[in-house]
C-alpha positions as CSV (number, residue, x, y, z in Angstrom):
1,M,69.4,83.0,53.5
2,T,68.5,80.7,55.7
3,L,72.0,79.5,58.0
4,R,72.7,76.3,57.5
5,Y,75.2,74.1,59.9
6,L,77.6,71.3,60.0
7,L,78.4,69.4,62.9
8,D,81.7,67.8,62.9
9,A,82.1,64.4,64.1
10,H,83.1,65.3,67.6
11,V,78.9,67.0,67.7
12,E,77.0,64.8,69.8
13,R,73.9,63.4,67.0
14,A,71.1,64.2,69.8
15,L,72.5,68.1,68.8
16,A,70.8,67.0,65.0
17,F,67.7,65.4,66.1
18,G,67.3,68.2,68.7
19,L,67.8,71.2,66.3
20,R,66.0,69.5,63.6
21,R,62.8,68.4,65.9
22,R,62.7,72.3,67.4
23,E,63.1,73.9,63.4
24,Q,62.0,72.1,60.6
25,E,63.5,75.0,58.4
26,V,67.0,74.8,59.8
27,T,69.5,72.7,57.8
28,V,71.6,70.4,59.9
29,W,73.8,67.6,58.4
30,R,76.4,65.5,60.2
31,L,80.1,64.2,59.0
32,G,78.3,61.2,57.6
33,D,75.8,62.0,56.0
34,P,74.8,61.2,52.9
35,G,76.5,64.7,50.4
36,T,78.7,65.3,53.2
37,L,82.3,63.9,54.0
38,P,83.0,61.2,55.8
39,L,83.0,61.4,59.6
40,D,86.8,60.7,59.5
41,A,87.3,63.7,57.4
42,S,90.2,66.0,58.5
43,D,89.5,69.0,59.5
44,P,91.1,71.4,56.6
45,A,88.5,69.1,54.2
46,T,85.4,69.8,56.8
47,L,86.3,73.8,56.4
48,R,87.2,73.6,52.6
49,W,83.9,71.2,52.5
50,C,81.4,74.1,54.2
51,A,83.8,77.4,52.6
52,A,82.3,75.4,48.9
53,H,79.0,74.6,50.1
54,D,77.8,77.1,52.8
55,F,77.6,76.1,55.5
56,V,78.0,77.2,59.3
57,L,80.6,74.9,61.6
58,V,79.2,73.3,64.6
59,T,82.6,71.6,66.4
60,G,83.6,70.5,69.5
61,N,87.2,70.2,68.5
62,R,89.0,72.6,70.6
63,R,92.0,71.1,69.9
64,T,93.1,71.0,66.4
65,M,90.6,73.2,64.7
66,P,91.8,76.2,65.9
67,Q,94.9,76.3,63.8
68,H,93.7,74.7,60.9
69,L,91.3,77.5,60.6
70,A,94.0,79.9,61.0
71,D,95.8,78.5,57.9
72,H,92.8,77.9,56.5
73,L,92.5,81.5,56.5
74,D,96.3,82.8,55.9
75,Q,95.7,80.4,52.2
76,G,93.1,83.1,51.5
77,G,90.3,80.7,52.4
78,H,86.9,81.6,53.7
79,V,84.1,79.8,56.0
80,P,80.4,80.7,56.5
81,G,80.9,80.6,60.4
82,I,82.4,78.3,63.3
83,L,80.5,77.8,66.5
84,M,82.4,76.2,69.3
85,L,80.4,74.3,71.4
86,N,80.5,75.7,74.9
87,P,81.1,72.2,76.5
88,K,79.9,72.8,79.7
89,M,76.1,73.9,78.3
90,S,73.4,71.2,78.6
91,L,71.9,69.9,74.8
92,G,69.3,72.1,75.8
93,E,71.2,75.5,75.9
94,T,73.7,74.4,73.2
95,I,69.7,73.9,71.3
96,D,68.5,77.0,71.9
97,N,71.6,79.0,71.2
98,L,71.8,77.1,67.5
99,F,68.2,77.7,67.0
100,D,68.6,81.3,68.2
101,A,71.6,82.4,65.7
102,A,69.7,80.7,62.8
103,T,66.5,82.3,63.7
104,V,68.2,85.6,64.3
105,N,69.9,85.5,61.2
106,V,66.5,84.3,58.7
107,H,65.2,87.1,60.0
108,A,68.0,89.6,59.5
109,G,68.8,88.4,55.8
């Protein structure tokens, strides 16, 4: 199975462009893209969407997402994964790390 990323509204659009340019086979969608939720979707709705569509959430939201994730899991929900961005990493480093995670997953699958 190919790893699929959903970038939340807190993630800059340049990350999606850079990752898509680096690897055509990695699916990278962002909230607000056709087929996803609107940019202002709530954290709980975003988690439910990721679970239903088998996307790993990429977020920089350290303020509210951890509690919403805990609530989601406590209610029996699941998500394929959540990657919390490191604000100290450059855009290039972030793209490299997301690429590595996606390709390790592809090769291991």
